[in-house]
LOLUMNU-20300 format. One record per atom (N, C-alpha, C): residue in three letters; atom name; x, y, z. Coordinates in nm, 2 decimals, decimal comma. Layout:
@type = ALA; atom = CA; xx = X; yy = Y; zz = Z
...
! end
This chain:
@type = MET; atom = N; xx = 0,08; yy = -0,12; zz = 0,00
@type = MET; atom = CA; xx = -0,01; yy = -0,01; zz = -0,01
@type = MET; atom = C; xx = 0,08; yy = 0,13; zz = 0,00
@type = GLU; atom = N; xx = 0,22; yy = 0,12; zz = 0,04
@type = GLU; atom = CA; xx = 0,30; yy = 0,24; zz = 0,05
@type = GLU; atom = C; xx = 0,31; yy = 0,30; zz = -0,10
@type = PRO; atom = N; xx = 0,32; yy = 0,23; zz = -0,20
@type = PRO; atom = CA; xx = 0,32; yy = 0,30; zz = -0,34
@type = PRO; atom = C; xx = 0,19; yy = 0,37; zz = -0,37
@type = LEU; atom = N; xx = 0,09; yy = 0,34; zz = -0,30
@type = LEU; atom = CA; xx = -0,04; yy = 0,43; zz = -0,32
@type = LEU; atom = C; xx = -0,04; yy = 0,54; zz = -0,22
@type = GLY; atom = N; xx = 0,06; yy = 0,56; zz = -0,14
@type = GLY; atom = CA; xx = 0,06; yy = 0,68; zz = -0,04
@type = GLY; atom = C; xx = 0,02; yy = 0,64; zz = 0,10
@type = ILE; atom = N; xx = -0,01; yy = 0,53; zz = 0,12
@type = ILE; atom = CA; xx = -0,06; yy = 0,49; zz = 0,26
@type = ILE; atom = C; xx = 0,06; yy = 0,45; zz = 0,34
@type = ASP; atom = N; xx = 0,10; yy = 0,52; zz = 0,44
@type = ASP; atom = CA; xx = 0,21; yy = 0,50; zz = 0,53
@type = ASP; atom = C; xx = 0,19; yy = 0,36; zz = 0,60
@type = ARG; atom = N; xx = 0,31; yy = 0,30; zz = 0,62
@type = ARG; atom = CA; xx = 0,33; yy = 0,17; zz = 0,68
@type = ARG; atom = C; xx = 0,29; yy = 0,18; zz = 0,82
@type = GLU; atom = N; xx = 0,21; yy = 0,08; zz = 0,87
@type = GLU; atom = CA; xx = 0,17; yy = 0,08; zz = 1,01
@type = GLU; atom = C; xx = 0,29; yy = 0,04; zz = 1,09
@type = ARG; atom = N; xx = 0,31; yy = 0,10; zz = 1,20
@type = ARG; atom = CA; xx = 0,42; yy = 0,08; zz = 1,29
@type = ARG; atom = C; xx = 0,39; yy = -0,02; zz = 1,40
@type = ARG; atom = N; xx = 0,27; yy = -0,04; zz = 1,43
@type = ARG; atom = CA; xx = 0,23; yy = -0,13; zz = 1,54
@type = ARG; atom = C; xx = 0,24; yy = -0,28; zz = 1,47
@type = PRO; atom = N; xx = 0,23; yy = -0,38; zz = 1,55
@type = PRO; atom = CA; xx = 0,24; yy = -0,52; zz = 1,48
@type = PRO; atom = C; xx = 0,10; yy = -0,54; zz = 1,44
@type = PHE; atom = N; xx = 0,08; yy = -0,62; zz = 1,34
@type = PHE; atom = CA; xx = -0,04; yy = -0,64; zz = 1,27
@type = PHE; atom = C; xx = -0,13; yy = -0,73; zz = 1,37
@type = ALA; atom = N; xx = -0,25; yy = -0,68; zz = 1,38
@type = ALA; atom = CA; xx = -0,36; yy = -0,77; zz = 1,46
@type = ALA; atom = C; xx = -0,49; yy = -0,76; zz = 1,38
@type = ALA; atom = N; xx = -0,51; yy = -0,87; zz = 1,30
@type = ALA; atom = CA; xx = -0,63; yy = -0,87; zz = 1,23
@type = ALA; atom = C; xx = -0,75; yy = -0,88; zz = 1,31
@type = HIS; atom = N; xx = -0,86; yy = -0,82; zz = 1,27
@type = HIS; atom = CA; xx = -0,98; yy = -0,80; zz = 1,34
@type = HIS; atom = C; xx = -1,09; yy = -0,77; zz = 1,25
@type = LEU; atom = N; xx = -1,22; yy = -0,79; zz = 1,29
@type = LEU; atom = CA; xx = -1,34; yy = -0,77; zz = 1,24
@type = LEU; atom = C; xx = -1,43; yy = -0,70; zz = 1,31
@type = THR; atom = N; xx = -1,46; yy = -0,57; zz = 1,29
@type = THR; atom = CA; xx = -1,55; yy = -0,49; zz = 1,37
@type = THR; atom = C; xx = -1,69; yy = -0,52; zz = 1,32
@type = LEU; atom = N; xx = -1,78; yy = -0,57; zz = 1,41
@type = LEU; atom = CA; xx = -1,91; yy = -0,59; zz = 1,36
@type = LEU; atom = C; xx = -2,02; yy = -0,49; zz = 1,42
@type = ALA; atom = N; xx = -1,97; yy = -0,42; zz = 1,53
@type = ALA; atom = CA; xx = -2,05; yy = -0,32; zz = 1,57
@type = ALA; atom = C; xx = -1,97; yy = -0,22; zz = 1,66
@type = ARG; atom = N; xx = -2,00; yy = -0,10; zz = 1,68
@type = ARG; atom = CA; xx = -1,93; yy = -0,02; zz = 1,77
@type = ARG; atom = C; xx = -2,04; yy = 0,06; zz = 1,86
@type = ILE; atom = N; xx = -2,02; yy = 0,05; zz = 1,99
@type = ILE; atom = CA; xx = -2,12; yy = 0,10; zz = 2,09
@type = ILE; atom = C; xx = -2,05; yy = 0,22; zz = 2,16
@type = LYS; atom = N; xx = -2,12; yy = 0,34; zz = 2,16
@type = LYS; atom = CA; xx = -2,06; yy = 0,44; zz = 2,24
@type = LYS; atom = C; xx = -2,14; yy = 0,45; zz = 2,37
@type = GLU; atom = N; xx = -2,09; yy = 0,48; zz = 2,47
@type = GLU; atom = CA; xx = -2,16; yy = 0,49; zz = 2,60
@type = GLU; atom = C; xx = -2,18; yy = 0,64; zz = 2,63
@type = PRO; atom = N; xx = -2,28; yy = 0,68; zz = 2,71
@type = PRO; atom = CA; xx = -2,36; yy = 0,58; zz = 2,78
@type = PRO; atom = C; xx = -2,46; yy = 0,51; zz = 2,70
@type = LEU; atom = N; xx = -2,49; yy = 0,38; zz = 2,73
@type = LEU; atom = CA; xx = -2,58; yy = 0,29; zz = 2,66
@type = LEU; atom = C; xx = -2,73; yy = 0,33; zz = 2,70
@type = PRO; atom = N; xx = -2,83; yy = 0,33; zz = 2,63
@type = PRO; atom = CA; xx = -2,96; yy = 0,35; zz = 2,66
@type = PRO; atom = C; xx = -3,00; yy = 0,25; zz = 2,77
@type = ARG; atom = N; xx = -3,08; yy = 0,31; zz = 2,85
@type = ARG; atom = CA; xx = -3,14; yy = 0,21; zz = 2,97
@type = ARG; atom = C; xx = -3,18; yy = 0,09; zz = 2,92
@type = GLY; atom = N; xx = -3,14; yy = -0,03; zz = 2,98
@type = GLY; atom = CA; xx = -3,17; yy = -0,15; zz = 2,94
@type = GLY; atom = C; xx = -3,09; yy = -0,23; zz = 2,83
@type = MET; atom = N; xx = -3,02; yy = -0,15; zz = 2,76
@type = MET; atom = CA; xx = -2,95; yy = -0,18; zz = 2,65
@type = MET; atom = C; xx = -2,85; yy = -0,32; zz = 2,69
@type = VAL; atom = N; xx = -2,78; yy = -0,29; zz = 2,80
@type = VAL; atom = CA; xx = -2,67; yy = -0,39; zz = 2,84
@type = VAL; atom = C; xx = -2,75; yy = -0,53; zz = 2,87
@type = GLU; atom = N; xx = -2,85; yy = -0,52; zz = 2,95
@type = GLU; atom = CA; xx = -2,94; yy = -0,64; zz = 2,96
@type = GLU; atom = C; xx = -2,98; yy = -0,71; zz = 2,83
@type = SER; atom = N; xx = -3,02; yy = -0,62; zz = 2,75
@type = SER; atom = CA; xx = -3,07; yy = -0,68; zz = 2,61
@type = SER; atom = C; xx = -2,96; yy = -0,75; zz = 2,55
@type = LEU; atom = N; xx = -2,85; yy = -0,69; zz = 2,54
@type = LEU; atom = CA; xx = -2,73; yy = -0,74; zz = 2,47
@type = LEU; atom = C; xx = -2,69; yy = -0,88; zz = 2,53
@type = THR; atom = N; xx = -2,70; yy = -0,89; zz = 2,66
@type = THR; atom = CA; xx = -2,65; yy = -1,01; zz = 2,73
@type = THR; atom = C; xx = -2,74; yy = -1,13; zz = 2,70
@type = THR; atom = N; xx = -2,87; yy = -1,10; zz = 2,66
@type = THR; atom = CA; xx = -2,96; yy = -1,20; zz = 2,64
@type = THR; atom = C; xx = -2,96; yy = -1,26; zz = 2,50
@type = VAL; atom = N; xx = -2,88; yy = -1,21; zz = 2,41
@type = VAL; atom = CA; xx = -2,86; yy = -1,26; zz = 2,26
@type = VAL; atom = C; xx = -2,80; yy = -1,38; zz = 2,27
@type = PRO; atom = N; xx = -2,86; yy = -1,49; zz = 2,21
@type = PRO; atom = CA; xx = -2,79; yy = -1,62; zz = 2,21
@type = PRO; atom = C; xx = -2,67; yy = -1,62; zz = 2,11
@type = PRO; atom = N; xx = -2,58; yy = -1,70; zz = 2,13
@type = PRO; atom = CA; xx = -2,46; yy = -1,71; zz = 2,04
@type = PRO; atom = C; xx = -2,51; yy = -1,79; zz = 1,91
@type = LEU; atom = N; xx = -2,43; yy = -1,75; zz = 1,80
@type = LEU; atom = CA; xx = -2,47; yy = -1,82; zz = 1,68
@type = LEU; atom = C; xx = -2,42; yy = -1,96; zz = 1,69
@type = PRO; atom = N; xx = -2,49; yy = -2,05; zz = 1,62
@type = PRO; atom = CA; xx = -2,44; yy = -2,20; zz = 1,63
@type = PRO; atom = C; xx = -2,32; yy = -2,21; zz = 1,54
@type = PRO; atom = N; xx = -2,24; yy = -2,32; zz = 1,56
@type = PRO; atom = CA; xx = -2,12; yy = -2,33; zz = 1,47
@type = PRO; atom = C; xx = -2,16; yy = -2,35; zz = 1,34
@type = THR; atom = N; xx = -2,27; yy = -2,39; zz = 1,28
@type = THR; atom = CA; xx = -2,32; yy = -2,41; zz = 1,14
@type = THR; atom = C; xx = -2,38; yy = -2,29; zz = 1,09
@type = ALA; atom = N; xx = -2,38; yy = -2,18; zz = 1,15
@type = ALA; atom = CA; xx = -2,41; yy = -2,05; zz = 1,10
@type = ALA; atom = C; xx = -2,34; yy = -2,01; zz = 0,97
@type = ILE; atom = N; xx = -2,41; yy = -1,97; zz = 0,87
@type = ILE; atom = CA; xx = -2,34; yy = -1,94; zz = 0,75
@type = ILE; atom = C; xx = -2,38; yy = -1,78; zz = 0,70
@type = GLN; atom = N; xx = -2,28; yy = -1,71; zz = 0,66
@type = GLN; atom = CA; xx = -2,31; yy = -1,58; zz = 0,61
@type = GLN; atom = C; xx = -2,25; yy = -1,57; zz = 0,47
@type = ASP; atom = N; xx = -2,33; yy = -1,53; zz = 0,37
@type = ASP; atom = CA; xx = -2,27; yy = -1,50; zz = 0,25
@type = ASP; atom = C; xx = -2,20; yy = -1,38; zz = 0,23
@type = VAL; atom = N; xx = -2,09; yy = -1,39; zz = 0,18
@type = VAL; atom = CA; xx = -2,01; yy = -1,26; zz = 0,15
@type = VAL; atom = C; xx = -1,97; yy = -1,24; zz = 0,01
@type = ASP; atom = N; xx = -2,01; yy = -1,13; zz = -0,05
@type = ASP; atom = CA; xx = -1,98; yy = -1,11; zz = -0,20
@type = ASP; atom = C; xx = -1,89; yy = -1,00; zz = -0,22
@type = ARG; atom = N; xx = -1,83; yy = -0,93; zz = -0,13
@type = ARG; atom = CA; xx = -1,72; yy = -0,84; zz = -0,14
@type = ARG; atom = C; xx = -1,64; yy = -0,80; zz = -0,03
@type = PHE; atom = N; xx = -1,53; yy = -0,75; zz = -0,04
@type = PHE; atom = CA; xx = -1,44; yy = -0,70; zz = 0,06
@type = PHE; atom = C; xx = -1,45; yy = -0,55; zz = 0,06
@type = VAL; atom = N; xx = -1,46; yy = -0,49; zz = 0,16
@type = VAL; atom = CA; xx = -1,45; yy = -0,34; zz = 0,15
@type = VAL; atom = C; xx = -1,34; yy = -0,29; zz = 0,26
@type = LEU; atom = N; xx = -1,25; yy = -0,22; zz = 0,19
@type = LEU; atom = CA; xx = -1,13; yy = -0,17; zz = 0,28
@type = LEU; atom = C; xx = -1,17; yy = -0,03; zz = 0,33
@type = MET; atom = N; xx = -1,19; yy = -0,01; zz = 0,46
@type = MET; atom = CA; xx = -1,22; yy = 0,11; zz = 0,52
@type = MET; atom = C; xx = -1,12; yy = 0,17; zz = 0,59
@type = GLN; atom = N; xx = -1,10; yy = 0,29; zz = 0,61
@type = GLN; atom = CA; xx = -1,00; yy = 0,37; zz = 0,70
@type = GLN; atom = C; xx = -1,09; yy = 0,44; zz = 0,80
@type = SER; atom = N; xx = -1,03; yy = 0,43; zz = 0,92
@type = SER; atom = CA; xx = -1,10; yy = 0,51; zz = 1,04
@type = SER; atom = C; xx = -1,03; yy = 0,63; zz = 1,05
@type = HIS; atom = N; xx = -1,09; yy = 0,74; zz = 1,08
@type = HIS; atom = CA; xx = -1,03; yy = 0,86; zz = 1,12
@type = HIS; atom = C; xx = -1,07; yy = 0,88; zz = 1,27
@type = LEU; atom = N; xx = -0,98; yy = 0,89; zz = 1,36
@type = LEU; atom = CA; xx = -1,01; yy = 0,90; zz = 1,50
@type = LEU; atom = C; xx = -1,01; yy = 1,03; zz = 1,53
@type = ALA; atom = N; xx = -1,12; yy = 1,08; zz = 1,60
@type = ALA; atom = CA; xx = -1,12; yy = 1,22; zz = 1,66
@type = ALA; atom = C; xx = -1,18; yy = 1,21; zz = 1,79
@type = ARG; atom = N; xx = -1,17; yy = 1,32; zz = 1,87
@type = ARG; atom = CA; xx = -1,22; yy = 1,33; zz = 2,00
@type = ARG; atom = C; xx = -1,37; yy = 1,31; zz = 2,02
@type = GLU; atom = N; xx = -1,44; yy = 1,34; zz = 1,92
@type = GLU; atom = CA; xx = -1,59; yy = 1,32; zz = 1,90
@type = GLU; atom = C; xx = -1,62; yy = 1,18; zz = 1,86
@type = GLY; atom = N; xx = -1,53; yy = 1,10; zz = 1,81
@type = GLY; atom = CA; xx = -1,56; yy = 0,96; zz = 1,79
@type = GLY; atom = C; xx = -1,51; yy = 0,95; zz = 1,64
@type = ALA; atom = N; xx = -1,49; yy = 0,82; zz = 1,59
@type = ALA; atom = CA; xx = -1,44; yy = 0,78; zz = 1,46
@type = ALA; atom = C; xx = -1,54; yy = 0,80; zz = 1,36
@type = THR; atom = N; xx = -1,48; yy = 0,84; zz = 1,24
@type = THR; atom = CA; xx = -1,55; yy = 0,85; zz = 1,12
@type = THR; atom = C; xx = -1,48; yy = 0,76; zz = 1,03
@type = TYR; atom = N; xx = -1,55; yy = 0,70; zz = 0,92
@type = TYR; atom = CA; xx = -1,50; yy = 0,59; zz = 0,84
@type = TYR; atom = C; xx = -1,52; yy = 0,63; zz = 0,69
@type = GLU; atom = N; xx = -1,41; yy = 0,60; zz = 0,62
@type = GLU; atom = CA; xx = -1,41; yy = 0,63; zz = 0,48
@type = GLU; atom = C; xx = -1,39; yy = 0,50; zz = 0,40
@type = GLU; atom = N; xx = -1,46; yy = 0,47; zz = 0,30
@type = GLU; atom = CA; xx = -1,45; yy = 0,36; zz = 0,22
@type = GLU; atom = C; xx = -1,34; yy = 0,38; zz = 0,11
@type = MET; atom = N; xx = -1,22; yy = 0,30; zz = 0,13
@type = MET; atom = CA; xx = -1,11; yy = 0,32; zz = 0,04
@type = MET; atom = C; xx = -1,13; yy = 0,24; zz = -0,09
@type = GLY; atom = N; xx = -1,20; yy = 0,13; zz = -0,08
@type = GLY; atom = CA; xx = -1,23; yy = 0,06; zz = -0,21
@type = GLY; atom = C; xx = -1,32; yy = -0,06; zz = -0,18
@type = SER; atom = N; xx = -1,38; yy = -0,11; zz = -0,28
@type = SER; atom = CA; xx = -1,47; yy = -0,22; zz = -0,27
@type = SER; atom = C; xx = -1,42; yy = -0,33; zz = -0,38
@type = PHE; atom = N; xx = -1,42; yy = -0,44; zz = -0,33
@type = PHE; atom = CA; xx = -1,35; yy = -0,56; zz = -0,42
@type = PHE; atom = C; xx = -1,46; yy = -0,67; zz = -0,42
@type = PRO; atom = N; xx = -1,50; yy = -0,71; zz = -0,53
@type = PRO; atom = CA; xx = -1,59; yy = -0,82; zz = -0,54
@type = PRO; atom = C; xx = -1,53; yy = -0,96; zz = -0,53
@type = LEU; atom = N; xx = -1,58; yy = -1,06; zz = -0,46
@type = LEU; atom = CA; xx = -1,53; yy = -1,18; zz = -0,43
@type = LEU; atom = C; xx = -1,60; yy = -1,28; zz = -0,54
@type = GLY; atom = N; xx = -1,52; yy = -1,37; zz = -0,60
@type = GLY; atom = CA; xx = -1,56; yy = -1,47; zz = -0,67
@type = GLY; atom = C; xx = -1,60; yy = -1,60; zz = -0,60
@type = SER; atom = N; xx = -1,67; yy = -1,69; zz = -0,66
@type = SER; atom = CA; xx = -1,72; yy = -1,82; zz = -0,61
@type = SER; atom = C; xx = -1,61; yy = -1,90; zz = -0,63
@type = LEU; atom = N; xx = -1,58; yy = -2,00; zz = -0,53
@type = LEU; atom = CA; xx = -1,49; yy = -2,11; zz = -0,56
@type = LEU; atom = C; xx = -1,55; yy = -2,23; zz = -0,57
@type = VAL; atom = N; xx = -1,69; yy = -2,24; zz = -0,56
@type = VAL; atom = CA; xx = -1,78; yy = -2,36; zz = -0,58
@type = VAL; atom = C; xx = -1,84; yy = -2,37; zz = -0,72
! end
């Protein structure tokens, strides 16, 4: 990515997937509601048709996100 002008990350790589981001304070009863959501079964399936590269811009007011690119995924089956 450096040839595209994106600086090399200095921290060690830590792969992650952000599914949701919750700011505090949470609305009344939200914590209790979230703790009652059952886990997904091991057989759960999610179709994925593209990969979206996002960049987060951190600020005191919270992060904003910018889509850097969207890449369609092909089927292997």
